[in-house]
C-alpha positions as CSV (number, residue, x, y, z in Angstrom):
1,M,-1.7,8.8,12.3
2,K,1.1,11.1,10.3
3,I,1.9,10.5,6.7
4,S,4.6,7.7,7.0
5,T,7.7,7.5,4.5
6,D,5.9,3.5,3.8
7,A,3.2,5.2,2.3
8,V,4.9,7.5,0.5
9,L,7.1,4.8,-1.3
10,L,3.7,2.0,-2.1
11,G,1.6,5.3,-3.2
12,A,4.6,6.3,-5.8
13,L,5.8,2.9,-7.1
14,A,2.4,0.6,-7.2
15,E,1.6,0.1,-11.0
16,T,-0.8,-1.3,-12.9
17,V,-1.6,-3.0,-16.3
18,S,-4.9,-1.0,-16.5
19,S,-6.1,1.7,-14.0
20,A,-9.8,2.0,-14.2
21,T,-10.4,1.0,-10.8
22,I,-8.3,1.0,-7.5
23,L,-8.8,-0.3,-4.5
24,D,-6.8,1.2,-0.9
25,V,-6.5,-1.5,1.7
26,G,-6.4,0.2,5.0
27,T,-6.5,3.8,3.7
28,G,-5.5,5.9,7.0
29,T,-5.9,9.5,6.1
30,G,-6.0,8.6,2.4
31,V,-2.5,9.5,1.2
32,I,-1.7,6.6,-1.1
33,S,-5.2,7.1,-2.3
34,L,-4.7,10.8,-3.3
35,M,-1.2,9.7,-5.0
36,L,-2.6,7.2,-7.3
37,A,-5.7,9.4,-8.0
38,Q,-2.8,12.2,-8.9
39,R,-0.7,9.1,-11.2
40,F,-3.1,7.7,-12.6
41,Q,-6.0,10.2,-13.8
42,E,-8.9,8.0,-14.8
43,A,-9.0,5.8,-11.9
44,R,-12.0,6.3,-9.4
45,I,-10.6,5.0,-6.2
46,T,-12.6,3.2,-3.2
47,A,-10.3,3.8,0.0
48,V,-11.6,1.2,2.7
49,E,-10.6,2.1,6.6
50,L,-12.1,0.3,9.6
51,D,-11.1,3.2,11.8
52,E,-13.9,6.3,12.2
53,D,-11.9,9.1,12.5
54,A,-9.1,7.6,10.2
55,A,-12.0,7.6,7.9
56,D,-13.3,10.7,8.4
57,Q,-10.1,12.5,7.9
58,A,-9.3,10.9,4.5
59,A,-13.1,11.4,3.7
60,E,-12.3,15.5,4.3
61,N,-9.1,15.2,2.6
62,F,-10.3,13.2,-0.6
63,R,-13.1,16.6,-0.7
64,E,-10.5,19.1,-0.5
65,S,-8.7,17.9,-3.4
66,P,-8.9,18.4,-7.0
67,F,-9.7,14.6,-7.4
68,S,-12.9,14.5,-5.5
69,A,-15.1,12.7,-7.7
70,R,-12.8,9.8,-8.2
71,L,-12.5,9.1,-4.6
72,R,-14.7,7.4,-2.0
73,V,-14.2,6.2,1.7
74,V,-16.0,2.6,2.9
75,K,-15.7,2.9,6.8
76,L,-15.9,-1.2,7.4
77,R,-13.4,-4.4,7.5
78,F,-12.0,-5.3,4.8
79,Q,-12.8,-8.6,5.4
80,D,-16.6,-7.6,4.8
81,L,-16.2,-5.5,1.9
82,P,-18.9,-6.5,-0.6
83,E,-17.4,-8.3,-3.8
84,D,-19.9,-7.1,-6.4
85,Q,-17.1,-5.0,-7.6
86,L,-13.6,-6.0,-9.1
87,F,-10.2,-4.0,-9.1
88,D,-7.2,-3.8,-11.5
89,L,-5.0,-2.8,-8.8
90,I,-5.1,-3.1,-5.2
91,V,-2.6,-1.3,-2.5
92,S,-2.1,-2.0,0.9
93,N,0.3,-0.9,3.7
94,P,-0.8,-3.2,6.4
95,P,-0.2,-4.0,9.9
96,Y,2.3,-6.2,10.3
97,F,3.0,-7.2,13.8
98,P,1.3,-10.2,15.2
99,E,3.2,-10.3,18.5
100,H,4.7,-7.0,19.2
101,L,4.4,-5.4,22.7
102,K,1.3,-3.3,22.1
103,S,1.1,0.3,22.9
104,K,-1.9,1.9,25.2
105,D,-3.1,3.9,22.2
106,A,-5.6,2.0,20.5
107,K,-5.5,3.7,17.4
108,R,-2.0,2.7,16.7
109,N,-2.0,-1.1,18.0
110,Q,-5.1,-1.2,15.0
111,A,-2.5,0.4,12.5
112,L,0.4,-1.5,13.3
113,H,-0.9,-4.9,14.7
114,T,-2.7,-8.0,12.6
115,D,-5.0,-8.6,14.8
116,D,-7.8,-7.2,12.9
117,L,-6.6,-7.7,9.3
118,S,-3.9,-10.9,9.0
119,F,-2.2,-11.8,6.2
120,E,-3.7,-14.3,5.0
121,E,-7.6,-12.6,5.0
122,L,-6.2,-9.8,2.8
123,I,-4.8,-12.3,0.2
124,Q,-7.7,-14.0,0.5
125,K,-10.2,-11.3,0.0
126,A,-8.0,-9.8,-2.6
127,V,-7.7,-13.1,-4.9
128,K,-11.6,-12.4,-4.7
129,L,-11.8,-9.0,-5.6
130,L,-9.1,-8.3,-8.1
131,K,-9.9,-8.6,-12.4
132,K,-7.7,-11.5,-14.0
133,D,-4.9,-9.2,-14.7
134,G,-5.3,-7.8,-11.9
135,Q,-2.1,-6.8,-9.2
136,L,-2.1,-7.0,-5.6
137,W,1.2,-4.2,-4.0
138,V,2.2,-3.9,-0.8
139,I,5.2,-2.7,1.8
140,L,6.9,-4.7,4.6
141,P,9.8,-5.0,6.2
142,P,11.6,-8.3,4.5
143,R,11.0,-10.7,6.9
144,Q,7.3,-9.9,7.1
145,M,6.7,-9.7,3.2
146,R,8.6,-13.5,2.9
147,D,5.6,-14.8,5.0
148,F,3.9,-12.6,2.9
149,S,4.4,-13.9,0.2
150,E,4.2,-17.6,1.1
151,F,0.7,-17.2,1.7
152,A,0.0,-15.4,-1.7
153,S,1.6,-18.3,-3.4
154,E,-0.5,-20.8,-1.9
155,W,-3.6,-18.4,-3.1
156,G,-2.3,-18.0,-6.3
157,L,-0.5,-14.7,-6.3
158,F,3.2,-14.5,-7.0
159,P,5.3,-11.7,-7.1
160,K,5.8,-9.7,-10.5
161,C,8.3,-6.7,-9.2
162,I,10.2,-6.4,-6.5
163,V,11.3,-3.1,-4.5
164,Q,13.9,-3.2,-2.0
165,V,14.7,-0.5,-0.1
166,R,17.4,1.0,1.9
167,D,17.7,4.2,4.1
168,N,21.4,4.3,3.1
169,P,23.7,2.3,1.2
170,A,25.6,1.5,4.2
171,K,22.6,0.3,5.8
172,P,20.6,-3.2,5.1
173,I,17.3,-3.2,3.3
174,I,14.6,-2.0,5.6
175,R,11.5,-2.5,3.5
176,E,10.3,-4.1,0.2
177,I,7.5,-3.5,-2.0
178,V,5.7,-6.3,-3.8
179,G,3.5,-6.3,-7.0
180,F,1.4,-9.7,-7.2
181,T,-0.2,-11.2,-10.1
182,C,-1.6,-14.6,-11.0
183,I,1.1,-14.8,-13.3
184,K,3.8,-17.1,-12.3
185,G,7.2,-16.0,-13.6
186,E,10.8,-14.1,-12.9
187,P,9.9,-11.0,-11.0
188,D,11.4,-7.8,-11.9
189,Q,13.7,-6.4,-9.1
190,K,15.0,-3.3,-8.3
191,E,16.9,-1.2,-5.7
192,I,16.1,2.3,-4.1
193,T,17.9,3.8,-1.7
194,L,16.2,7.1,0.2
195,K,19.4,8.9,1.7
196,K,23.2,9.1,0.8
197,V,25.5,8.4,3.3
198,E,25.9,12.4,4.4
199,G,22.3,12.1,5.4
200,F,20.6,14.0,2.4
201,F,17.8,12.5,0.4
202,S,19.1,10.8,-2.5
203,D,18.4,11.9,-5.9
204,E,16.7,8.9,-7.0
205,Y,14.1,8.9,-3.6
206,S,14.1,13.3,-4.2
207,S,12.9,12.5,-8.2
208,L,10.7,9.9,-6.9
209,I,8.2,11.5,-4.9
210,S,8.8,15.2,-6.6
211,G,5.5,16.6,-7.5
212,F,4.0,14.9,-4.1
213,L,5.2,16.4,-1.2
214,L,6.3,19.8,-1.0
215,G,10.0,20.5,-0.3
216,F,11.4,17.9,-3.1
């Protein structure tokens, strides 16, 4: 899978009180883990990936990075991850098409559809793996985020930070990035626009991903 804007946004925006241990659920080729390793220089990061080819690619990317000693890939279903370690931060760019027409590409279906990891399963497992002051950060389209937030509240996780994303100022919100904690309160809210009306990348977006992607 190619590096997506969703992954880059999550990797650049996810925050945590402590960054000693980080878990990346469904890492794909590992871009979010690599970004977090670059941002949080003491963090030890575990990346979970079900697809064998993607996991192998992530492992290769990790080995070639300056952060290789702090990164590891685990090839298994997130639901089966042992619960012998707790995490300060869990991040996920989860699949979100429960009823979408599937393509002939099985790997793409696995990445985009919730058959292998539902919102409920992701939240239930994350609750067991988070430290007391830990945070769960996810990125989803607005409608799916509403569903996700409802499930999260049922399991005692509430929005701490909400970042809404527009493609340009004239377009509707296309993504929401939300950090959840066990503390219920009024979340911080902000908005990011990816492009100017003219079609060029906005200064805000360019500044956010500068240092991660070439050309910014």
